[in-house]
C-alpha positions in Angstrom: -48.8 17.7 59.8 -47.8 14.7 57.9 -49.9 16.0 54.7 -48.3 19.5 55.2 -44.4 18.0 55.5 -45.3 15.9 52.1 -46.7 19.1 50.7 -43.4 20.9 51.3 -41.1 17.9 50.2 -42.8 17.7 47.1 -42.8 21.3 46.4 -38.9 21.4 46.9 -38.8 18.1 44.3 -40.6 19.9 41.9 -38.8 23.2 41.9 -35.8 21.3 41.9 -36.8 19.7 38.6 -37.6 22.8 37.2 -34.3 24.4 38.2 -32.2 21.3 37.1 -34.1 21.8 33.6 -33.3 25.2 33.2 -29.5 24.4 33.9 -29.4 21.8 31.2 -31.3 23.4 28.4 -29.8 26.6 27.4 -32.7 28.1 25.8 -34.7 27.8 28.6 -32.2 29.1 31.0 -32.4 32.4 28.9 -36.0 32.8 29.2 -35.8 32.0 33.3 -33.5 34.3 33.6 -35.5 37.1 31.9 -38.6 35.8 34.5 -41.7 37.5 32.7 -44.1 38.1 36.2 -47.9 39.1 35.5 -49.6 40.7 38.2 -53.6 39.6 38.3 -56.3 41.1 40.0 -59.0 38.3 41.1 -62.5 38.2 41.8 -65.1 35.6 41.8 -67.9 33.1 43.2 -67.4 29.9 45.2 -69.6 26.8 46.7 -68.1 25.1 50.0 -68.8 22.3 51.9 -67.6 20.5 54.9 -66.6 16.6 55.1 -65.4 14.0 57.1 -66.6 11.2 59.5 -67.0 13.2 62.6 -69.7 16.1 61.5 -72.2 14.1 63.7 -70.0 15.0 66.9 -70.6 19.0 66.1 -73.9 19.1 64.3 -77.2 17.2 64.3 -76.8 15.3 61.1 -74.2 14.4 58.9 -76.3 15.7 55.8 -74.8 18.9 54.7 -75.3 21.3 51.6 -73.1 23.5 49.8 -73.0 27.4 50.6 -72.4 30.0 48.1 -69.7 32.6 48.8 -67.4 35.0 46.9 -63.5 35.4 46.6 -61.1 38.3 45.7 -57.5 38.6 45.7 -54.5 39.0 43.7 -52.3 36.6 41.7 -48.5 36.6 40.6 -47.9 34.3 37.8 -44.1 33.5 36.7 -44.0 32.1 33.4 -41.1 30.3 32.4 -41.7 29.6 28.7 -44.9 29.0 26.7 -45.4 25.9 28.5 -44.5 26.1 32.4 -45.5 28.4 34.5 -45.9 29.1 38.5 -48.7 30.9 40.3 -48.7 32.5 43.9 -51.7 33.7 45.0 -53.3 35.6 48.0 -57.3 35.5 48.0 -59.8 36.3 50.6 -62.6 33.5 50.6 -66.1 32.8 52.0 -66.4 29.5 53.0 -68.9 27.3 55.2 -71.7 24.9 54.9 -75.4 24.4 55.6 -75.7 22.2 58.5 -78.2 21.1 61.0 -78.6 22.0 64.5 -80.5 20.8 67.6 -81.9 21.9 70.9 -84.4 20.7 73.4 -86.6 23.6 72.4 -87.0 23.9 68.7 -85.5 20.4 68.1 -83.5 19.9 64.6 -83.5 23.3 62.4 -81.6 24.1 59.7 -78.5 26.6 60.0 -75.8 28.4 58.2 -71.9 27.9 59.0 -70.0 30.8 57.4 -66.2 31.3 57.5 -63.7 33.8 56.5 -60.6 32.7 55.3 -57.4 34.5 54.0 -56.0 31.8 51.6 -52.2 31.6 50.5 -51.3 29.5 47.5 -47.4 29.9 48.1 -46.9 28.1 44.7 -48.8 26.3 42.0 -47.2 24.4 39.3 -49.0 24.8 36.0 -48.7 23.5 32.2 -50.2 25.6 29.6 -51.7 24.1 26.2 -52.2 27.2 24.1 -54.9 29.1 25.9 -55.7 26.4 28.6 -53.4 25.6 31.3 -53.6 22.9 34.0 -52.2 23.6 38.1 -51.6 22.0 41.2 -50.4 22.9 44.6 -51.1 23.5 48.2 -52.6 26.1 50.1 -52.6 27.6 53.4 -55.4 29.3 55.3 -55.9 31.9 58.0 -59.3 32.1 59.8 -60.4 35.9 60.1 -64.1 35.4 61.2 -66.5 32.9 61.5 -70.2 32.6 62.9 -73.2 30.1 62.8 -76.8 30.9 63.0 -79.0 29.7 66.0 -82.6 30.4 67.2 -83.3 32.1 70.7 -85.7 31.2 72.8 -88.8 32.6 70.6 -87.4 30.6 67.4 -85.7 33.9 65.9 -82.5 33.1 64.3 -79.6 35.5 65.3 -75.7 35.2 64.4 -73.5 33.6 66.8 -69.7 34.1 66.7 -68.9 31.9 69.8 -67.8 29.4 67.2 -64.7 31.7 66.4 -64.0 31.5 70.0 -61.7 34.7 70.3 -60.9 36.0 74.3 -63.7 38.3 74.2 -66.2 35.6 73.5 -64.7 31.9 74.3 -66.9 29.6 76.2 -64.8 26.8 77.9 -67.4 24.0 76.9 -67.9 25.5 73.4 -66.2 23.4 70.4 -64.8 25.9 68.0 -62.8 26.4 64.4 -59.1 26.3 64.3 -57.4 29.3 63.1 -55.6 27.6 60.4 -56.0 25.0 57.6 -54.3 23.8 54.7 -54.7 21.4 51.9 -54.2 20.6 48.2 -55.8 22.5 45.3 -56.1 21.3 41.6 -57.6 23.4 38.5 -57.7 24.7 35.0 -57.3 27.9 33.6 -58.7 29.3 30.1 -56.8 32.5 28.8 -58.5 35.0 26.6 -56.4 38.1 26.3 -55.5 39.7 29.3 -58.0 37.7 31.1 -58.2 34.1 32.5 -61.0 32.1 34.1 -59.6 30.1 37.0 -61.8 27.0 38.2 -60.1 25.1 41.1 -61.0 22.5 43.9 -59.4 23.0 47.1 -59.4 19.9 49.8 -58.3 20.4 53.2 -56.2 18.2 55.4 -56.5 19.7 58.4 -59.4 19.1 61.3 -61.2 22.5 61.2 -62.8 22.2 64.6 -61.2 22.1 68.2 -62.4 21.1 71.8 -59.3 22.1 73.9 -61.2 21.5 76.8 -62.4 17.8 76.3 -60.6 16.1 79.3 -61.5 18.8 81.6 -65.1 18.3 80.8 -65.0 14.4 80.8 -65.7 13.9 77.4 -64.9 11.0 75.6 -63.7 12.4 72.5 -60.2 13.6 72.9 -58.5 13.2 69.7 -58.7 15.5 66.8 -62.3 16.0 65.0 -62.3 14.6 61.4 -64.1 17.3 59.6 -62.5 19.1 56.6 -63.0 21.8 54.3 -63.9 21.4 50.6 -64.3 24.2 48.0 -65.1 24.7 44.4 -63.8 28.0 43.4 -64.4 30.1 40.3 -62.5 33.3 39.6 -61.8 35.8 36.7 -58.4 37.1 36.7 -57.2 40.7 34.9 -53.6 40.6 34.2 -52.7 44.6 34.7 -49.4 44.1 33.2 
C-alpha cells in the first residue's frame, strides 16, 4: 500500500509541475489550451515472469522461466508541445510464468501459470526527442482469469482454474491469486508517421498470491506472500487521428 500512496503522491507533484510550467510560459499555455489528443490502437507481444523471495512457498522450485503472451488495447496521448506529453492506456495483457510443481505421484514436473489482466495506466509522463521518447508512470491491474497446468493420476496435463478462486471453484486450503496488482512501468517509444513502437518494463509491487485461511489451517505463514509480477512488453500503436 505504501508504494501505491507514493505513486499517487509523485503523480500529483509531477502534474503540478507541468501545470506551474504552463502558467509561467505563455507559449506553453497556448499549446496546452489547444490540447491535442491522439487516439491509438495497440497490439503486441510480451514476456512475463514472477519474482520474489517466497516462490518456493507456492511452487516446488525457485527456478522459473519467462512466458510468451500478447497484448492489445487503446491509448490516449495528450501532446502538450513538441517535447512533453502524457499517455493514458487500457491494455489487455497475458502474463504468467513457467514454474515447477510437485506431487507424490509424479514428483517434480514443469507447469505453466497463465494470468489474464486488464492493465490501466492512469498517467505516464513522456519526453520526446524528435522520433524517440521516454516515459515513466504507474499501473493498476485487474485479474480477470487465471489457470495452471496440473497432472491427473495418469500423468496427463489438464488446466485447473482453482488458482483463480472464484466462488464456484474456491477450495479453502488453496493458495490463490490476488484480484488486483499495481506497480511502476518505464519505457521507450519510437515514432514513425502514425505508428509508434512501444517497449516498456513493468514491475509489480503487490504480492500476487493470497492464502486467506492460513490461520484456520494452522499454517505458519500468516503474512503476505512475497511473489510479484514482472513483464517486458512490446506493442505497435497506430494513431487514428
